[in-house]
C-alpha positions as CSV (number, residue, x, y, z in Angstrom):
1,X,-21.7,46.6,-48.6
2,X,-25.4,47.3,-48.2
3,X,-26.8,49.7,-51.1
4,X,-29.8,51.7,-49.5
5,X,-32.8,53.5,-51.6
6,X,-34.5,56.0,-49.7
7,X,-38.3,56.7,-50.0
8,X,-38.7,60.2,-49.1
9,X,-36.8,62.8,-49.1
10,X,-37.0,63.5,-45.6
11,X,-35.1,65.6,-42.6
12,X,-34.8,62.4,-40.1
13,X,-32.9,60.6,-42.9
14,X,-30.8,63.8,-43.8
15,X,-30.5,64.5,-40.0
16,X,-29.8,60.7,-38.7
17,X,-30.1,57.8,-41.1
18,X,-28.0,58.7,-43.7
19,X,-24.9,59.5,-41.7
20,X,-26.0,56.1,-39.7
21,X,-26.0,54.1,-43.0
22,X,-22.7,54.9,-43.9
23,X,-21.1,54.9,-40.7
24,X,-22.0,51.4,-40.3
25,X,-20.4,50.6,-43.8
26,X,-23.9,51.2,-46.3
27,X,-24.5,53.4,-48.9
28,X,-27.2,55.6,-49.6
29,X,-27.5,55.1,-53.6
30,X,-30.7,56.4,-54.8
31,X,-33.8,58.7,-53.0
32,X,-37.3,58.9,-54.3
33,X,-39.0,62.1,-54.3
34,X,-42.5,62.3,-56.3
35,X,-41.0,66.0,-56.6
36,X,-38.4,65.8,-59.3
37,X,-36.5,68.8,-58.5
38,X,-36.9,68.4,-54.3
39,X,-35.3,65.1,-54.7
40,X,-32.7,66.5,-57.1
41,X,-31.4,69.1,-54.7
42,X,-32.0,66.5,-51.8
43,X,-29.4,63.9,-53.8
44,X,-26.9,66.5,-54.4
45,X,-26.9,67.9,-50.9
46,X,-26.5,65.1,-49.3
47,X,-24.3,62.8,-51.9
48,X,-26.7,60.6,-53.1
49,X,-25.7,59.5,-56.7
50,X,-29.6,59.0,-57.8
51,X,-32.7,60.5,-57.5
52,X,-35.9,59.2,-58.9
53,X,-40.0,59.7,-58.9
54,X,-41.3,56.7,-58.6
55,X,-41.5,54.1,-55.6
56,X,-41.3,51.6,-58.4
57,X,-38.3,52.9,-60.5
58,X,-36.6,52.7,-56.8
59,X,-37.2,49.4,-55.7
60,X,-36.7,47.8,-59.2
61,X,-33.0,49.0,-59.3
62,X,-30.6,46.5,-59.1
63,X,-28.3,48.3,-57.4
64,X,-30.6,48.6,-54.0
65,X,-30.5,46.4,-51.6
66,X,-32.7,47.6,-48.9
67,X,-35.2,50.7,-48.3
68,X,-35.6,53.5,-45.8
69,X,-39.2,54.8,-46.1
70,X,-39.8,57.9,-44.4
71,X,-42.6,59.2,-45.7
72,X,-46.0,60.1,-44.1
73,X,-47.7,57.4,-42.0
74,X,-50.6,56.5,-44.9
75,X,-48.1,55.8,-47.5
76,X,-46.0,52.9,-45.8
77,X,-47.8,50.3,-46.7
78,X,-48.2,50.7,-50.3
79,X,-44.5,51.3,-50.3
80,X,-43.4,48.6,-48.0
81,X,-44.9,46.1,-50.1
82,X,-43.8,47.2,-53.4
83,X,-40.2,46.9,-51.9
84,X,-41.1,43.7,-50.6
85,X,-42.5,42.5,-53.7
86,X,-39.5,43.6,-55.5
87,X,-37.2,41.6,-52.9
88,X,-35.4,44.3,-50.9
89,X,-35.4,44.9,-47.1
90,X,-37.4,47.6,-45.4
91,X,-36.9,49.7,-42.8
92,X,-40.0,51.4,-42.2
93,X,-40.3,54.7,-40.0
94,X,-43.2,54.4,-37.2
95,X,-46.0,54.0,-37.3
96,X,-46.0,51.1,-39.9
97,X,-49.6,51.6,-41.0
98,X,-52.7,53.8,-40.2
99,X,-54.8,50.5,-39.3
100,X,-53.7,47.2,-37.4
101,X,-54.5,44.7,-40.4
102,X,-52.2,46.7,-43.0
103,X,-49.2,46.7,-40.4
104,X,-49.5,43.0,-40.0
105,X,-50.1,42.4,-44.0
106,X,-46.5,44.3,-44.5
107,X,-44.9,41.8,-41.5
108,X,-46.7,38.6,-43.1
109,X,-45.4,39.9,-46.8
110,X,-41.9,40.2,-45.6
111,X,-41.7,36.8,-43.9
112,X,-43.1,35.2,-46.8
113,X,-41.1,37.3,-49.1
114,X,-37.4,36.0,-47.1
115,X,-36.4,39.9,-46.5
116,X,-35.7,41.6,-43.5
117,X,-37.9,44.6,-41.7
118,X,-37.6,46.6,-39.0
119,X,-39.5,49.6,-37.7
120,X,-37.5,52.7,-36.9
121,X,-38.0,52.7,-33.1
122,X,-34.8,54.9,-32.2
123,X,-35.1,55.0,-28.5
124,X,-34.9,51.2,-27.8
125,X,-31.3,51.7,-29.2
126,X,-30.0,54.3,-26.6
127,X,-27.5,53.3,-24.3
128,X,-29.4,55.0,-21.3
129,X,-32.9,53.2,-22.1
130,X,-30.8,50.1,-22.2
131,X,-28.8,50.7,-19.0
132,X,-32.6,50.8,-17.3
133,X,-33.6,47.8,-19.1
134,X,-30.6,46.2,-17.8
135,X,-31.2,47.7,-14.2
136,X,-34.7,46.1,-14.3
137,X,-33.6,43.1,-15.7
138,X,-31.2,42.7,-13.2
139,X,-33.9,42.7,-9.9
140,X,-32.0,45.7,-8.5
141,X,-35.2,47.6,-8.3
142,X,-36.9,44.5,-7.2
143,X,-40.5,43.4,-8.5
144,X,-41.2,46.4,-11.0
145,X,-44.7,48.0,-9.9
146,X,-44.8,51.1,-12.2
147,X,-43.2,53.0,-14.9
148,X,-43.5,56.6,-15.9
149,X,-42.7,58.2,-19.5
150,X,-42.9,62.2,-19.9
151,X,-42.3,63.0,-23.5
152,X,-43.9,66.2,-24.0
153,X,-41.7,68.3,-26.2
154,X,-42.3,71.6,-28.7
155,X,-42.4,70.7,-32.0
156,X,-39.9,72.5,-34.1
157,X,-41.5,74.7,-36.7
158,X,-39.9,72.8,-39.4
159,X,-41.5,69.9,-38.8
160,X,-44.7,71.4,-38.4
161,X,-47.2,70.7,-41.4
162,X,-49.0,67.0,-41.8
163,X,-48.5,66.0,-38.3
164,X,-50.7,69.2,-37.0
165,X,-53.1,69.6,-40.0
166,X,-53.3,65.9,-42.0
167,X,-55.7,63.3,-40.3
168,X,-55.7,61.4,-43.0
169,X,-51.9,60.8,-43.0
170,X,-52.0,59.5,-39.3
171,X,-51.0,63.3,-38.2
172,X,-51.2,63.7,-34.3
173,X,-49.0,63.2,-31.2
174,X,-50.2,59.5,-30.6
175,X,-49.2,58.2,-33.7
176,X,-46.3,60.4,-33.8
177,X,-44.8,59.8,-30.0
178,X,-46.8,58.1,-28.2
179,X,-46.0,54.6,-30.3
180,X,-42.4,55.3,-29.0
181,X,-42.9,55.5,-25.6
182,X,-44.8,52.0,-26.0
183,X,-42.0,50.2,-27.9
184,X,-39.7,51.8,-25.4
185,X,-42.0,50.3,-22.2
186,X,-42.3,46.7,-24.0
187,X,-38.6,47.1,-24.3
188,X,-37.4,48.1,-20.9
189,X,-40.0,46.0,-19.4
190,X,-40.1,42.6,-21.4
191,X,-43.8,42.5,-22.0
192,X,-46.7,43.8,-23.4
193,X,-49.3,46.2,-22.8
194,X,-53.2,44.9,-22.2
195,X,-55.1,48.1,-21.7
196,X,-55.4,52.0,-22.6
197,X,-57.0,54.7,-20.9
198,X,-56.4,58.4,-22.2
199,X,-57.4,62.0,-22.5
200,X,-56.1,64.2,-25.5
201,X,-55.9,67.8,-26.0
202,X,-55.5,70.7,-28.4
203,X,-53.3,72.9,-26.8
204,X,-52.9,75.4,-30.2
205,X,-50.5,73.5,-32.4
206,X,-53.2,70.8,-33.6
207,X,-55.7,71.5,-36.4
208,X,-58.3,70.0,-38.0
209,X,-59.3,68.3,-34.9
210,X,-55.7,66.5,-34.1
211,X,-54.5,66.1,-30.8
212,X,-51.5,67.9,-30.1
213,X,-51.3,66.5,-26.2
214,X,-52.3,63.3,-24.4
215,X,-51.8,61.8,-21.0
216,X,-52.9,58.6,-19.7
217,X,-51.8,55.3,-18.7
218,X,-51.5,51.5,-20.3
219,X,-51.3,48.7,-17.6
220,X,-49.0,45.4,-18.7
221,X,-49.5,41.6,-18.8
222,X,-47.8,41.3,-14.9
223,X,-50.1,44.3,-13.9
224,X,-47.8,46.9,-14.1
225,X,-48.9,50.3,-14.6
226,X,-47.4,52.8,-16.8
227,X,-48.2,56.5,-16.9
228,X,-47.2,58.4,-20.3
229,X,-47.5,62.2,-20.8
230,X,-47.2,63.4,-24.6
231,X,-47.1,66.7,-26.3
232,X,-45.9,69.0,-29.3
233,X,-46.5,72.1,-27.6
234,X,-44.6,72.2,-24.2
235,X,-41.4,74.7,-24.8
236,X,-39.6,73.9,-21.2
237,X,-40.6,70.8,-20.0
238,X,-37.7,68.1,-19.4
239,X,-38.5,64.4,-21.2
240,X,-38.1,61.3,-19.0
241,X,-38.4,57.9,-18.1
242,X,-39.0,55.9,-14.7
243,X,-39.6,52.5,-13.6
244,X,-40.1,52.0,-9.7
245,X,-39.8,48.9,-8.0
246,X,-40.5,47.0,-4.3
247,X,-36.7,47.5,-3.9
248,X,-36.0,51.0,-6.0
249,X,-36.2,53.2,-9.0
250,X,-34.5,53.8,-12.0
251,X,-34.7,57.9,-13.2
252,X,-34.0,58.9,-16.5
253,X,-34.0,62.8,-17.4
254,X,-33.6,64.2,-20.8
255,X,-33.1,60.6,-22.2
256,X,-36.7,60.7,-24.6
257,X,-34.6,62.0,-27.4
258,X,-32.8,61.4,-30.6
259,X,-29.6,62.4,-29.1
260,X,-27.4,60.2,-26.8
261,X,-27.7,62.5,-23.5
262,X,-29.2,62.8,-20.2
263,X,-28.8,61.5,-16.7
264,X,-29.5,58.5,-14.8
265,X,-30.1,57.6,-11.0
266,X,-30.9,54.7,-9.0
267,X,-32.1,54.7,-5.7
268,X,-32.2,52.0,-3.4
269,X,-31.9,51.6,-0.1
270,X,-28.3,52.2,-0.1
271,X,-28.7,55.7,-1.3
272,X,-28.7,57.8,-4.5
273,X,-25.9,56.9,-7.3
274,X,-25.5,58.2,-10.8
275,X,-25.8,55.2,-13.3
276,X,-23.0,55.5,-16.3
277,X,-24.4,54.7,-19.7
278,X,-23.1,54.5,-23.3
279,X,-23.5,57.7,-25.2
280,X,-23.7,56.2,-28.4
281,X,-25.6,57.4,-31.9
282,X,-28.9,55.8,-31.3
283,X,-29.4,55.5,-35.2
284,X,-25.7,53.8,-35.9
285,X,-27.0,51.3,-33.7
286,X,-29.8,50.7,-35.2
287,X,-28.2,50.3,-38.6
288,X,-25.4,47.8,-37.3
289,X,-28.0,45.5,-36.2
290,X,-29.8,45.8,-39.5
291,X,-27.2,45.1,-41.5
292,X,-26.3,42.2,-39.4
293,X,-29.6,40.8,-40.0
294,X,-29.3,41.0,-43.6
295,X,-26.3,39.0,-43.2
296,X,-28.3,36.4,-41.4
297,X,-26.8,37.4,-37.8
298,X,-29.9,38.0,-35.4
299,X,-32.5,40.5,-35.9
300,X,-33.1,44.0,-36.4
301,X,-32.7,46.2,-33.2
302,X,-37.1,46.9,-33.3
303,X,-38.4,43.9,-35.7
304,X,-42.0,44.7,-37.9
305,X,-43.6,42.8,-35.0
306,X,-42.5,45.6,-32.7
307,X,-43.9,47.9,-34.9
308,X,-47.3,46.6,-34.7
309,X,-47.4,46.5,-31.2
310,X,-46.3,50.0,-30.8
311,X,-49.6,50.7,-33.2
312,X,-51.9,48.5,-31.8
313,X,-51.3,50.6,-28.3
314,X,-51.3,53.6,-30.4
315,X,-54.9,53.2,-31.9
316,X,-55.7,51.9,-28.5
317,X,-55.1,55.4,-26.9
318,X,-56.7,56.8,-29.8
319,X,-59.9,55.0,-29.1
320,X,-59.8,55.3,-25.5
321,X,-59.2,59.1,-25.8
322,X,-62.1,59.4,-28.2
323,X,-64.8,57.0,-26.0
324,X,-63.5,57.7,-22.3
325,X,-63.5,53.6,-22.0
326,X,-60.7,51.6,-21.0
327,X,-59.1,49.7,-24.3
328,X,-58.1,46.5,-24.5
329,X,-54.4,46.1,-26.8
330,X,-54.4,42.6,-28.6
331,X,-53.1,42.6,-32.0
332,X,-53.4,38.9,-32.4
333,X,-49.6,38.2,-33.9
């Protein structure tokens, strides 16, 4: 059994990750919050035996094998490095850090320490996304030419806060959502982006100069172009993911979500047909892969290197929007 320590008494851990850990044979044994009262209440609410107030206390606990980091973005680097120094495996929320150098240092440290490191990009674990990847890889839509991701949602009020008003914490829609688009596109297309162009928007939620909407285009190595639209402000929009090829299109609706829902449609010369897929819990799929990787069987669903790629692309989108220029993407891993 893998024993987990949680760095951050977070909503995502409470709603998704703790349950997935337990469903896949692990246990959450400790939680860290700098606010002792919040940590104690969180531990009691979620059936966690121990609450601590420092990263060092959590990572140096001999009863902790792995840590899940879901604090604000600017804290990820130091917390990951502390866990790695203590010999703990690390599953870190995206983005891994606020700079590419920091993210690469985290991945290198984990590799040198011989511990497993993963990035919690949940969407690549969705049955819908995996079905799209399989259709593309099988050649059923011919040569892929373009893709389109629309991932503009309404940010739930309980998630307001640092995402909207703290640039120093890595707030804004790009490092929150566009990095997920990037990872999903890389996973489905099987190749890396090389260039980004983008425009951002402040639609009424973002404060302190932070964007709450973005549209842009990524160019991939083979020449595929992918359009994306991300936002915190659209109350009534659907989400979707499409890939269009020389011989067909695969279209997903309402699948850019934490829940295993949505619909896939395959369109070819033979007509239009619904495409079945597995409606399995995304986080349980991720935790199963992570536990297997700890046991020496395979890799996390999304590796640390995958997290570096999504951050590199997100930062390129930020720069492209700020400068009005096309920005090259090359994390030099």
